[in-house]
N, C-alpha and C positions, 0 to 999 in steps of 0.2 A: 446300492450303492452301499462301499464302507464306510463307516463313520470318519474313517482315516482319510480315506479319498475325498469324502465331503468337506472335512478340514483344507485339505489342500487345496480344493477348487474354492471355497471361501475366502480362502486368502489370500489365492492369486487375482479375485476379484476385488478384492480390499485392496490391493496392490497397485490394482490398476489405473484409476485416477491421479495415485501419488504420482506412476512412472508418468503418466500425461502432463500431470501440472508440470513439473521439472523438465522434460521435454519440452515445453513450452515455454518455461522461463530460460531455459538454455538458448534458445532460439533469439530471444530477442535481450537477455541482459548484457550489458555492456559496462568495461571497468570504465564509466567516467562520473565524477560527482555531481551530484544533484543538490542545489539550492543548500541545504544546511551541512551536507555531505563535506562541504570543502573546512566546518568548521575543527573535521577530526586531522587534519593536517597541522592546524593550528594547535593542538591538544599535543599530536606527538611531537611536536618541536618543543612546546612548553616542556613536558613531560621526560624528555630526553635531557632537556638543558636545564634541568631543575638543580640547585646546587645540594638540595639533601630529600630526604624522604617526607620531611613537612609540607615541601616547594610539589612533588609527587604527588601528595595525597590533595593538596588543593586543585593542582590541575585535574585529577580524576574525579572530582566531587564539585568541580567549579558550575553553579546554573548555568542553563542553556534554556535560552526564552522562561515558558515557567516551569521548565523539569530539571531534574538532576537525571543525566545519563549516565551514570557512571558504568553501567552494566554495555554500553556500546561504546564506552571507550575503551572499556578493558577488552574488549575483542577487537579492537581497531588496533592495539596496541598489543594484544597476541599474536595478531597477522602481521604486523610489521616486524615481531621479534623472531618469529618463525621464518620468516621468506625475505625481510631484508625493505619489502615495500608495504606500502600498503595496496589492498585492491579488492575495490568495491562489492565485487562480485562475492567475494568471500563472506563478506557483511551480509551480503543478501542469502547467502548460501544459509548461513548460521539463521539468520531471520527466519525462510521460509521452512529449516528445519524444526523451529521451536513452534510453528504455527501447526507442523504435522506432530508433536508432541501431544494435541488435543484428541488423537485417534486414539492411543493407547490408555491414556485417562478412560475413554468413555468405553474402552475395551474391559478394564477392569469394573468399573460402573457398572456396567451389565451383567459381567462375569458374576460378580459376587451380590448380584440381584437374580442370578439363574436363568438367564436368558442364554439363548443359542447365539453360537457366532454369526448366524445370521443376522441377527437385530442389531451389529454392529453396520453392517454393509451400505447403509443410507450415508453414516458420518462422512465417510473420506469423500462421497460425490456432492454432499452439500457444503462440504467446509475449502475441499479444496478445485478452486476454479480459477477464473481470469479476472471475477468480478474482483477481486484485490490488486489490479494491476501494479498501482500506485506503490503499494509496499513492497510487492515480488521485486521490483525493478528498482530499488531506492534503499541503498546501504546501512544509511540511519533510521530511516522510516522501518524498514523490514525489523531491524532488531527492538525498537522502541515499541512497536505499534501490533507487533504478534506478538513480542516476549512479553508486553504486557497482562496481554489476555491468556498465554500460555499459565505463565507464573501464577497468577492470580489465582485460577479456577485448582490447579496443582495443589497450592497452598490451602485452599480452602477445605477443599477434598481431604489433604494429611492434616489438618490441627484437628478437624474432629472425627482422625482416627483414633480409637482407644488404645492403641498402643502407642507406647514411650518414643519410639526413633523416629516413627514418622510425625508425632507432632514437633520432637526437636529440629527433624528436616525441615517442617511447616514452617519455624521460625527463623531461620534460614532461611528460606523464599521469601518472606514478608521482608525480609532487609532485602533482597535481591530486586524483589518487585516494585518497591519503594524507588529505588536507584534505578529504574528504567522509564519509569513517566510518571508523569504527576499524577495521572488519575489511579499509580499503583498504590497510592495513599490510601484509596477505600479498603484495600486489602486490612487494614489497621480495624476500623470500628466495625469492620462485617466478619474477621474472625472473631472479633471479643463478643459479638452480638449472639454468633453462632455455639462460643464456648457459654456463654451464660444460657441460651436456654439449652444448652447440653446439660446445664447443671452441674459443670466441673469446675469448684470453685475456685480449687488452685489453679489451674492451668488458666483461667479465666482472669487470674489476680496477676500472674506472671503476665500474662499477652500486654495486659494494658500497662505493667510495668515498661515493659521491653520499647511496646508503643509509645509511650510517651516519650521514651529518650528517642526514638528514632523521627519521630515529630519535629522535637526540640531540633535536633542536628541536621533534618531536611530545611526548616526556617531559619537557622542561624544563618546570618549575613543574607538574607534573601530579598530582593528587590521585584516589586511589583514591571512585569514587560510594559512597553510604550506602543508596541506596534499593533494590538487588538484595536481595531474601531469601535468607538460609542454601543451601545445597544439601542437601535433606531423601531423594531421590531416592535407592534402591538403584543399584545397577552394572545389575543387569537392569534396572529401569525408564528407568536412564538409556540405554541399548543400543536398548530399544521405543521410546523419543521420539526417539532418534536414526534410528531406520529409518522411523519416521512420518512424520520432519522431510522425509527425503528423497524419500517417495512421499506427499507434502501435496497434489499436483497432482491427485491420484484421489479427492480428497471431492468434486466434482462426482458423479461416477460413480452413475448411480441404483442402489446398493446401502443395503440398511437399516443396516448396520452403517458408518460412515464412518472410523472410527479404525482398523479392522480392515484395509479394504480399504487405507487408506495406507498402513498396517504392513506388507501384505503385498508393496505393490509398491515402498516401502522397500526392502525386503530383495531384491527382482529390481535393480534400480536401482542397488543397492551392490554386487552381485555384477557387474553389467555394470560399473560403474565399476572395479572391481578388476581385472577381465579385462582390461578397453581399457589402464588404467595399466600393468598388469605388461606388457604384450603391445607398447605405445608404448617404454615403457623399453627391453624388450629389444630390438624394432629400432633405436633410438637407440644401444643401445653397438652393438650388431652392424655398424651403420653401411652396409648394402647396398640403395641405394638406386636408383633405376633414374633420377631426377632429384631436382633438389634441394626441389623445394615439397614430395616426399613426407616428407622427412625434417623440414620446417617443419609438415606436418598432425600429424604424430606429438609433435612439441615442443608446439603448440599445444593438442592435444586433452589431454595430459599436464597442462599447467597449468591447465588449465579448469576439467578434475577436479578436481587438488588444491586449487584455490581455493573447488570448490562444498565437498567432504568435509572442507576446514578448517572453511569458516563452518560451516557443520550442525554440527560439533564445540566449536566457541565459543560458541552461540547455544544449542545442548543443555544444555553445560556452566553458562552462566551463568543462564539463565530455567528451569532445571527448576525453583527454587522456587517457579515460580508456578504448578505444577500441569502433567501432559503434554501437556493438552489443547493448551497453547500454542503445542503445535508445528506445530498446523492453521492459524494466524493468519494473514491474507490477507497479510499485509507479508513475511513469508518465503518463502512462495509459489513466488517468483520462482527460487530456488533448485532448487525441485523438477523445477519445467520447464525451467531452463536446460541441467539434468543431460538429459531426457529429450531436448532438442536436439542435447547435444554427443553423446549415441549413436547419435542418427539420422543428424547428420554422418558420424560414425566408420565408421559401418556403410555408409552410403549409398555414400563415395567409392571403395569398390574394387570395386563392383557393376559388372562392365561387358557389353556386348551385349544380347541381346533382354528378359534378364530385366529391367532396370532400369527401363523405362518402367511393367509391372505392379508392379513394387517401391513405387515413389513413387506412381503411384495409390492404393494398397493404403493408403497411409501419409497421404496426402490427403484420402481420407475418413474417416480416422480420426480426422487434426488436425480436419476439418470438424464431426465430431460431438461430439468435446471441446471445441469451441468453443462450441457449442450449449448443451450441457450446463455449461457455467460460466457461459452469460449467464442460463439458467435460474436455475440452483442460486443463486447469488450475486445475484441483483437484488434478493430481498430486503433482503440487507446494504445496499447502496445505498440502499436506500429508507428504512430506519431511521437512517441514520447521520445522511441527510440532516436528519430530524426531530429525534436528538439536538443536531446543531449550532444549529438554526435556534432550538429553546425554549431551548435553554443559554444561547445571545445575549439572548434577550426576558428571562430571566431577570436577567441582567447588566445591563440597559439600563433596566429599568423598574421603580424602587426603591420608588414610591409610588403609592397609586389616581387620582393623579391625569393616570398613564400618558403624560406628559410624559416622554422619554427623558434619562437621566441626562447635566446639563451638563457635560461632562470638557473642562475648558481647558487642558489639562495638553498639552506637546508629544505626549508618546508616544499620549494619547489619540483624537488626530486623524491619526494617519501613516496607519491602514488608509482605505482608498475605502470611501464608503458604497454602501451596495448592497440595493437593494427586496428586500422579504421578506415571505412572504405575511400574518405577523400583523398586519404595520400596517392591513390593509381589518378587520382583524377589533378594532380597539380601542373603535369606537364601538360592535361587538357584546356587548362584554365589559360595560363602563360601562353599556350597556340592562339588559343581565342582572342585573348584581348588584342593579341598582336594581328589576327584575319578575320575576327569576328563568328567565328566557328572552330569546331574542334571535331573531331570522331566522326561517327556516320551522324549523316546530315538527313537522312531521308526521313521525311515527317515531320522535320523542328520547325520546318519554314509555317507551314499547317499550323502545329501546334501555336504558334506564338502569335497568328494572327487569330485564333480560336479563344486568344487571352487576353481578358483586360487588365489595364494599369489603372490606376486611380491614387491618387493621394489628396489628404487635408492637413490640416494642421496640426496632429498628432501620430497619424497612420500613413503607411502607402500599404494600399490594396492590390494585392493580385486575385484572379479569379478566374476560372474555366470553368464550362459545365461540357464537353462531351471528351474527355481523355477516360480514356477505359482500363485499363491496364490495372490486373489483378496482382501483380507479383508484391510477392511480402519482402519484409526484412530490411534491408537497406534500398532497392527499387522504390523508384516516383519521381518527383521532379521537385527542383531546387531552384530559389531565385538567386541568382549571383549579381553581384553588385560589387562594379569596379570605378575607383575612382582615380584621381592620379597618386595617390598614396599607397592606396591597399586595398582588398579584396575581402568581402563578404559572402557567406552562405547562409540562406535562410531554409526552411522548410515550406512546403506546399504540404497542407496536409490534407486528407482525406474526411470523408464524411461516410461513416456507415450507411450500408443500403437498406433503404426501407422496405425494399419487396423482401419477404419472407421465403417466397416461392424461387426467386434467383440465391438468396442467403443460403437455404440449407440446401438446395436439390442443387442450382450449381456451382455452389460455394462463390458467390459475387460478393466478396465482401464492402466491397467500396461502390459508393454512389459514383455515377459519372461525372467526372471533372474534378478538382482541386481548389483550394483557398489558401491566402497567407496575408496575416496583417503582420505587416513590420513596425512597431511603434520607433518615433523618432524621440527614441532616449538610448542609454547605455546597452551595447558597446558601441553605435551605431557616432558618428561624428559628422560634422557638418560637410558639404563640399556637394560637388557634383558628380551623378554617378549614372555610368552605365549599366542597361539592366540586360540580362541573360537569363536564358532556362535551361538550366541542366534537366536532363533526361537520365535517368541510370536505369537499366534494364540488365539486370543479375550482375555479371562481370562488363557489358558493355556501355559504354559514355557516350552523350552528343551533348555540346551545347553550344549555344546561338546567341548572338548579340546581333539585334536590329536596330533601331533609330529610337528606341524609348530613353529619355533619361529621366533621371530622377533629382532635383534640388533640396537639399533638405538645406534648412536657415538657422533654425534652431532646434536644439537638443534638450530634453528635459531629464532633469535627476528623477531617478526613479529609485534611491536608495532607502532603506527600509531602516528604523533605529532597531537596535539587534545589541542583548549584554553579551556575546560571545564575538 
C-alpha cells in the first residue's frame, strides 16, 4: 500500500467518529432552551436596547452565576444577527465544533514529535462519544464547558511556542478563555508557570501584567452566588468524590457498580497524572533534551494535567453539597476523558521501533470499544433529555384548554426561532380524548393503563410500569397527560437503560421493560383536580386514553432558585 493511500484510509478512520458523533447529535438535538439558556434571550434584549456602547459592554460581560460567559453571549448575538432569530441548535453546533478542536491540536502535537498519523486514531474515538450528552444538547453548556477546555489547551500549547505569533495568539486566547467559564481563570497562572519554567523572562513578565489586568476586570463588580448548598461532605468523602470525578469516563464500562469502577479508575489516573507531573517537572528542571519540542511536550503535558487536576478540585469542593453522585454528571466527564488522552499522548511519544504499531493498535481497539460502550450506555440519557425538553416547552406554551400557544408579543418572547415539535400533531387528539376519553389507535392502550401504577404523596405524583417493551427512539414512548378544568399538562415517562449486556449489544434493546415518571407538585403545575391519561407515541402514530384515574393537587411548592441573571 502506498503512503498516500494509507494516509487517506487513516484520515477516513479519524473522520468516522466525528461523523457518527454529529449524526447522533443531529438525531436528538432540538431548538428548545434548557435552564440557563433562557438567560440568553434576556441578554439579546438588553444588548439590542442598550443606549450606547457602555451598556452593550455591560450586557456582554455581566456575571452569570460565578462565571463570565461573554464567549457564549457573543455567539448567541452572532446567531441572532445573522439569522434574525436565536437557535440553540446553532449554539450546540459551535460548542461541539470547539470540542472537535482538540483533535487538530493532538495531530500537531504528535506530528511535531515525529509520530505517524496512525497515532492520532485513538483520540477522536475517546473524545467524541455520547458520554458528554448533557453538554452536547445544551446550547450554553456546549460552548462554555467544551469551549473552556479546548481554548485552555490551545492557549497553553501556543504560549510555550518559541515563535512570536503563536505566543501573541495565546494571549488573545487567554482572554477569551477567561470569558468562557470560571475555571478558564486557571489558564493565567498555568501559562505563567509554564513560561517561568521555560525561562523566558520577557514573556513571563508580559504574561503577569496581562493576567493581573484580566483578573482585575473579571472580579470587578463580582458577587458570590447564593445557589450552591453548603459543603457537608467529610474529608474522606471529598477524596472519594475527587477520584470518582477523575475516573468518571469509566461509567459506561459494563460493570454493575458504576460508582466503584469510576472510583477505581480515578485512583489509577490520579497516580498516572502525579507520575507524569513529577516526571515532566524533573525533566524541565534538569533541561537535558535532545530537541526543543521535547521540552515543549513536557511543558504542555504538565500544564494540561494541572488544569485537569485543578478543575477537579474546584468542582468537587464547590459541588459536593449536591451529593457525590454529581461527580458522574456528563457535563464534567470531558476532564476525565481528557486526562486519559493526555496520559496516552505522554506514554506513546517516547515509544520507538517495532513496538509502536502494536501498542497503538491495542489502544485503538480499546478506544473503539469505549466509544461503543458510551453510545449504548448514554443513549437513554439523550432520549430522556429530549422528552423532558419538549414536554417542558408544551407546559409553558399552552396555558388553557383551547391549546392555542400563548401569545407573547414581547421582544424576548420572539427571539428564539420557532421549531416544529412532535406534540403539535397531538393537539387535535388531546382535545378529542378530553371529550370522549380516548383518541387515536386504541389497541393495547387499556392493557397498558391497567399495568401502570399511579401513586401520589405530599411531594410527587409517581407513575410506573414494568411491562412496556417498545424500543423506538427519539420522540416515541409514553407521556403522562393531565387535564383539569382549566388546562393540560404533559410530562415525560422516562426509560431505564437495559442492564442485560447481551440484549443491549446483540439485539439493540436499549431500554429495560417499563417506564417511570415523578411529577413534582411545583411549578409549572397548579392546584386542582386532574384527569390522568397515558399518551403512547409510536413514530408518527399516537394513542391517548383516559380511564378512571384522578389526581388532586392541594399545594404547590416554590422551586425557584436564586440567580444573578
